[in-house]
C-alpha positions as CSV (number, residue, x, y, z in Angstrom):
1,X,10.0,13.6,-19.1
2,X,10.5,12.3,-22.7
3,X,13.7,10.4,-21.8
4,X,12.3,8.9,-18.6
5,X,9.4,6.4,-18.3
6,X,6.4,7.4,-16.2
7,X,6.6,4.7,-13.4
8,X,3.5,3.8,-11.4
9,X,2.6,1.1,-8.9
10,X,-0.8,-0.3,-8.2
11,X,-1.7,-1.6,-4.7
12,X,-5.4,-2.2,-5.7
13,X,-7.5,-5.1,-6.8
14,X,-6.1,-7.2,-9.7
15,X,-9.4,-6.9,-11.7
16,X,-8.6,-3.2,-12.2
17,X,-5.1,-3.6,-13.4
18,X,-5.9,-3.2,-17.1
19,X,-7.8,0.0,-16.4
20,X,-4.9,1.4,-14.5
21,X,-2.5,0.3,-17.2
22,X,-4.6,2.3,-19.7
23,X,-4.5,5.3,-17.4
24,X,-0.7,5.3,-17.1
25,X,-0.4,4.7,-20.9
26,X,-2.7,7.7,-21.5
27,X,-0.7,9.9,-19.2
28,X,2.6,8.9,-20.7
29,X,1.3,9.3,-24.3
30,X,0.2,12.8,-23.5
31,X,3.5,13.6,-21.8
32,X,5.6,12.1,-24.6
33,X,7.3,9.3,-22.6
34,X,7.1,5.6,-22.0
35,X,4.9,4.1,-19.3
36,X,5.5,1.4,-16.7
37,X,2.9,0.0,-14.3
38,X,3.9,-2.7,-11.8
39,X,2.2,-4.4,-8.9
40,X,3.2,-2.8,-5.6
41,X,4.6,-5.1,-3.0
42,X,6.3,-2.5,-0.8
43,X,6.0,1.2,-0.1
44,X,9.8,1.6,-0.3
45,X,9.9,2.8,-3.9
46,X,7.5,5.6,-3.0
47,X,9.8,6.6,-0.2
48,X,12.9,6.6,-2.3
49,X,11.4,8.1,-5.4
50,X,11.9,5.1,-7.6
51,X,8.5,5.6,-9.1
52,X,6.4,8.7,-9.8
53,X,3.1,7.6,-8.4
54,X,0.7,4.9,-7.3
55,X,-2.9,3.8,-7.3
56,X,-3.7,3.5,-3.6
57,X,-6.1,2.7,-0.8
58,X,-6.9,5.6,1.5
59,X,-5.6,3.7,4.6
60,X,-1.9,3.4,3.4
61,X,-2.1,7.0,2.2
62,X,-3.1,8.1,5.7
63,X,-0.4,5.9,7.3
64,X,2.3,7.2,5.0
65,X,1.3,10.9,5.8
66,X,2.4,10.2,9.4
67,X,6.0,10.0,8.1
68,X,8.0,13.2,8.1
69,X,8.2,14.3,5.4
70,X,5.3,12.4,3.8
71,X,6.6,10.4,0.8
72,X,3.4,10.9,-1.2
73,X,0.9,13.6,-2.2
74,X,-2.6,13.4,-3.5
75,X,-3.5,14.0,-7.1
76,X,-7.1,12.8,-7.7
77,X,-9.7,10.3,-6.8
78,X,-12.4,8.8,-9.0
79,X,-16.1,9.6,-9.1
80,X,-17.6,6.2,-9.7
81,X,-20.5,5.4,-12.0
82,X,-23.9,5.0,-10.2
83,X,-26.5,7.0,-8.3
84,X,-25.3,5.9,-4.9
85,X,-22.1,7.9,-5.3
86,X,-24.0,11.2,-5.8
87,X,-21.2,12.6,-8.1
88,X,-18.8,12.6,-5.2
89,X,-15.3,10.9,-4.9
90,X,-16.5,8.2,-2.5
91,X,-17.0,4.5,-2.4
92,X,-18.6,1.9,0.0
93,X,-17.6,-1.4,1.5
94,X,-20.3,-3.8,0.5
95,X,-21.0,-6.6,2.9
96,X,-21.8,-9.7,0.9
97,X,-23.1,-13.1,1.8
98,X,-24.1,-16.1,-0.3
99,X,-27.4,-15.6,-1.9
100,X,-28.8,-18.7,-0.1
101,X,-27.7,-17.4,3.3
102,X,-30.2,-16.5,6.0
103,X,-28.1,-13.6,7.2
104,X,-29.8,-10.2,6.6
105,X,-27.7,-7.6,8.4
106,X,-24.3,-6.9,9.9
107,X,-25.7,-7.6,13.3
108,X,-26.6,-11.1,12.2
109,X,-22.9,-11.9,11.7
110,X,-22.2,-12.6,15.3
111,X,-20.3,-16.0,15.5
112,X,-20.0,-16.2,11.7
113,X,-16.8,-16.6,9.6
114,X,-15.6,-13.4,8.2
115,X,-13.0,-12.9,5.3
116,X,-11.0,-9.8,4.7
117,X,-8.6,-9.0,1.9
118,X,-5.6,-7.7,3.7
119,X,-4.6,-5.8,6.9
120,X,-3.7,-2.7,5.0
121,X,-7.1,-2.3,3.4
122,X,-9.5,0.4,4.5
123,X,-12.5,-1.2,2.7
124,X,-11.9,-4.7,3.8
125,X,-10.4,-4.3,7.3
126,X,-10.2,-0.8,8.8
127,X,-13.9,0.2,8.3
128,X,-15.1,-3.2,9.6
129,X,-13.0,-2.8,12.7
130,X,-14.6,0.7,13.1
131,X,-18.1,-0.7,12.8
132,X,-17.3,-3.2,15.6
133,X,-16.0,-0.3,17.7
134,X,-19.3,1.6,17.0
135,X,-21.2,-1.4,18.2
136,X,-19.1,-1.9,21.3
137,X,-18.1,-5.4,20.0
138,X,-14.4,-5.5,20.7
139,X,-14.2,-8.7,22.8
140,X,-14.9,-11.1,20.0
141,X,-17.8,-10.8,17.5
142,X,-16.9,-13.1,14.6
143,X,-16.5,-16.8,15.1
144,X,-13.5,-17.0,12.8
145,X,-11.6,-14.3,10.8
146,X,-9.9,-15.4,7.6
147,X,-7.2,-13.5,5.6
148,X,-8.2,-14.1,2.0
149,X,-5.4,-12.2,0.4
150,X,-7.5,-10.1,-2.0
151,X,-11.1,-8.9,-2.5
152,X,-11.5,-11.3,-5.4
153,X,-10.4,-14.2,-3.3
154,X,-12.8,-13.1,-0.5
155,X,-15.6,-13.1,-3.1
156,X,-14.7,-16.6,-4.1
157,X,-14.7,-17.8,-0.5
158,X,-18.2,-16.4,0.0
159,X,-19.5,-17.9,-3.3
160,X,-18.1,-21.3,-2.3
161,X,-19.6,-21.2,1.2
162,X,-16.2,-21.4,2.8
163,X,-16.9,-18.1,4.8
164,X,-20.1,-16.4,5.7
165,X,-19.4,-12.8,4.7
166,X,-16.9,-10.2,3.6
167,X,-16.7,-6.5,3.0
168,X,-15.7,-5.7,-0.6
169,X,-14.7,-2.4,-2.0
170,X,-17.7,-1.4,-4.1
171,X,-15.7,-0.4,-7.1
172,X,-14.0,-3.8,-7.2
173,X,-17.3,-5.6,-6.6
174,X,-19.0,-3.6,-9.4
175,X,-16.2,-4.5,-11.9
176,X,-16.4,-8.1,-10.9
177,X,-20.1,-8.2,-11.4
178,X,-19.7,-6.4,-14.7
179,X,-17.3,-9.0,-15.9
180,X,-19.0,-12.0,-14.4
181,X,-22.7,-11.4,-14.3
182,X,-23.4,-14.9,-13.1
183,X,-22.1,-13.8,-9.7
184,X,-25.4,-12.1,-9.1
185,X,-26.9,-15.5,-8.6
186,X,-24.4,-16.4,-5.9
187,X,-24.1,-13.2,-3.9
188,X,-26.3,-10.9,-1.9
189,X,-25.6,-7.5,-0.4
190,X,-26.8,-7.1,3.2
191,X,-25.2,-3.8,4.2
192,X,-23.0,-1.0,2.9
193,X,-20.4,0.4,5.2
194,X,-19.4,4.0,4.5
195,X,-19.2,6.1,2.4
196,X,-15.4,6.4,2.5
197,X,-13.1,8.8,0.7
198,X,-12.3,7.6,-2.8
199,X,-9.3,5.5,-3.7
200,X,-6.6,8.1,-4.5
201,X,-4.0,8.4,-7.2
202,X,-0.8,9.7,-5.5
203,X,2.5,11.0,-6.6
204,X,5.8,10.8,-4.8
205,X,7.3,13.8,-3.1
206,X,10.2,13.9,-5.5
207,X,7.9,14.7,-8.5
208,X,8.5,18.2,-9.8
209,X,5.6,20.6,-9.2
210,X,5.2,21.2,-13.0
211,X,4.8,17.4,-13.7
212,X,2.5,17.0,-10.7
213,X,0.3,19.8,-12.1
214,X,0.3,18.3,-15.6
215,X,-0.6,14.8,-14.3
216,X,-3.5,16.2,-12.3
217,X,-4.8,18.3,-15.2
218,X,-4.6,15.3,-17.6
219,X,-6.5,13.0,-15.1
220,X,-9.2,15.6,-14.4
221,X,-9.8,16.1,-18.1
222,X,-9.4,12.5,-19.1
223,X,-13.1,11.6,-19.3
224,X,-13.6,14.3,-22.0
225,X,-11.7,12.0,-24.4
226,X,-14.3,9.5,-25.8
227,X,-11.9,6.6,-26.0
228,X,-10.6,7.3,-22.5
229,X,-14.2,7.6,-21.2
230,X,-14.9,4.1,-22.6
231,X,-11.9,2.6,-20.9
232,X,-12.6,4.3,-17.6
233,X,-16.1,2.8,-17.7
234,X,-14.5,-0.7,-17.6
235,X,-13.4,0.3,-14.1
236,X,-16.8,1.9,-13.3
237,X,-15.1,5.3,-13.2
238,X,-17.1,8.3,-14.4
239,X,-14.2,10.8,-14.1
240,X,-11.5,12.0,-11.8
241,X,-11.5,15.0,-9.5
242,X,-8.8,16.7,-7.4
243,X,-8.8,15.8,-3.7
244,X,-7.0,17.3,-0.7
245,X,-5.5,15.8,2.4
246,X,-8.4,16.7,4.7
247,X,-10.7,14.7,2.5
248,X,-9.1,11.6,4.2
249,X,-9.7,12.7,7.8
250,X,-12.6,10.2,8.2
251,X,-10.1,7.4,7.7
252,X,-7.7,9.0,10.1
253,X,-10.5,9.2,12.7
254,X,-11.2,5.5,12.3
255,X,-7.6,4.6,12.8
256,X,-7.2,6.8,15.8
257,X,-10.4,5.3,17.4
258,X,-8.9,1.8,17.0
259,X,-5.6,2.8,18.4
260,X,-7.1,4.7,21.3
261,X,-9.2,1.8,22.3
262,X,-6.5,-0.8,21.7
263,X,-8.8,-2.7,19.3
264,X,-6.4,-3.4,16.4
265,X,-7.3,-6.9,15.2
266,X,-10.6,-8.1,14.0
267,X,-12.1,-10.8,16.2
């Protein structure tokens, strides 16, 4: 590995980039190689083995495992800081509104303007679609649906009063509130969707078993390093634990429910 950089992509919220950069640097330093972290714009490098791994959302992981052979394999997922996570590798989709809003629950959102980060997001899109399926609301629940482009942009739209509500990955929201405490005066949580399986770190299928094992071991033990633990806390991460494919079956079930019912687009 010493002559080849450890190459990772991140497909997650920009406010976590520096945390993921530290993680890749930490792995590379312990493996005796250089590190490279880039923003992911396509899954092609994962398919072709141009990178060793990625920071991922559970939904694209589930979608990619439908390919034969699957181009990625699971390493670990984070246990996030906070009692609500119960020491498990899970997270929530926090439904936020403006603090001055009269909205009090998801059911109150009928006819309202809803923002989501992107179509490929479980926390911002897939789980919201599933909630509407559970409610039998597939004919048109929201008054308008807006593609924000990112969780952070969706937060800004809610703060500005340009949309009524959005579902935000609870890790991303916690980091945003940690870095910008004034947001607490502008936002209010009305419901938490989930829990959902945690945001995984994956490796590509071309990664040798020995390297895969080393990466998993380093990540699982990372929080035992005091400096690393401090850096992980910036991302509201307590530690990493190994996860397996079946842990992501809840997301598969939500996707299958949407496909079976023909309810693919939020409305």
